[in-house]
C-alpha positions in Angstrom: -5.8 -9.2 -20.6 -2.5 -11.5 -19.3 1.1 -11.3 -20.2 2.1 -8.6 -21.1 5.0 -5.9 -21.3 5.5 -3.1 -22.4 9.9 -2.5 -22.7 11.7 0.0 -24.3 9.5 3.2 -24.9 9.3 7.0 -24.7 5.8 7.9 -23.4 6.0 11.9 -24.2 4.3 13.9 -22.9 1.1 12.5 -22.9 -2.1 12.9 -21.7 -2.9 16.4 -22.7 -6.9 15.7 -23.0 -9.6 15.2 -20.9 -11.0 11.6 -21.6 -12.7 8.1 -21.1 -9.2 6.5 -20.1 -6.9 9.7 -19.2 -6.6 8.5 -15.9 -2.9 8.4 -16.3 -0.3 7.9 -20.0 -0.7 3.9 -18.9 -4.2 3.1 -17.8 -5.5 -0.6 -17.2 -9.0 -0.4 -17.2 -10.6 -4.0 -16.7 -14.6 -3.6 -18.9 -16.1 -4.7 -15.8 -19.1 -3.9 -13.8 -18.9 -5.7 -10.3 -15.2 -6.5 -9.1 -14.8 -9.7 -7.0 -12.5 -9.2 -4.0 -9.3 -11.1 -4.2 -10.1 -11.6 -7.9 -8.9 -9.7 -10.5 -9.6 -9.5 -13.7 -6.1 -8.5 -15.6 -2.6 -10.7 -14.8 1.0 -10.2 -15.3 1.5 -6.8 -16.4 5.6 -5.6 -16.6 6.2 -2.1 -17.3 9.8 -1.3 -17.6 12.9 0.1 -18.7 10.3 3.1 -20.0 10.8 6.8 -20.2 7.8 9.1 -19.0 8.6 12.4 -19.6 5.5 14.1 -17.6 4.2 17.6 -17.4 1.4 16.8 -15.0 1.3 14.0 -12.6 -1.2 10.6 -13.4 1.7 8.4 -14.8 0.2 4.4 -14.3 -3.3 3.8 -13.3 -4.4 0.2 -12.6 -7.5 -1.9 -11.6 -8.0 -4.6 -11.1 -4.4 -6.7 -11.7 -3.0 -10.0 -10.3 0.7 -9.5 -10.7 1.8 -6.0 -12.2 5.4 -4.5 -12.1 6.3 -1.2 -12.2 10.3 -1.1 -12.7 13.6 0.3 -13.8 11.5 3.4 -15.7 12.6 6.7 -16.1 10.1 9.5 -15.4 11.4 13.2 -16.5 9.7 16.2 -15.7 8.5 19.2 -18.5 7.6 22.3 -18.9 5.6 21.3 -21.7 2.0 22.0 -21.1 0.2 23.8 -18.2 -1.1 21.1 -15.8 -4.4 20.3 -15.3 -5.0 16.9 -13.9 -7.2 15.9 -10.9 -6.0 13.0 -9.7 -2.4 14.0 -7.3 -1.8 10.7 -8.0 1.9 10.3 -9.8 0.6 5.9 -9.4 -2.8 4.5 -8.8 -3.8 1.4 -8.0 -7.2 -0.1 -7.0 -8.0 -3.3 -6.3 -4.3 -4.6 -7.4 -2.4 -8.1 -5.7 0.8 -8.7 -5.8 2.6 -5.3 -7.0 6.3 -4.5 -7.4 7.2 -0.5 -7.6 11.2 -0.4 -7.9 13.8 1.1 -9.7 12.5 4.0 -11.1 14.2 6.9 -11.3 12.6 10.5 -11.0 14.4 13.3 -12.9 12.9 16.6 -11.7 10.2 17.3 -8.9 6.6 15.7 -9.6 4.8 17.8 -6.8 2.9 15.5 -5.5 1.8 15.1 -2.2 2.4 11.2 -2.3 3.6 9.0 -5.3 1.6 6.5 -4.7 -2.2 5.7 -4.1 -3.0 1.9 -3.5 -6.2 0.1 -2.0 -5.2 -3.0 -2.7 
């Protein structure tokens, strides 16, 4: 996947069940068997000016992306459902390069020990 923009959407209490790609409201999973260090699979993915209404923590999970932007988003904590997810982080990044995360607003608390876990 390359040159993708996800803009001006409302994600309303997603992630209500455990399935193959339920690691985040937005989950970017490459279909590769072996990651090669320094050679990401996806490129230039922008997630901007969206509203995430969430009852649980995982918002973004990205693996093997070169040029990932998560900017200008609003995250609103709800109590629509009981939190259940095993991942304690709002943003999880694995093997990503050139990541830009800024200008996001959180309304309420996500109750996370860390807002970003990264192995980039």
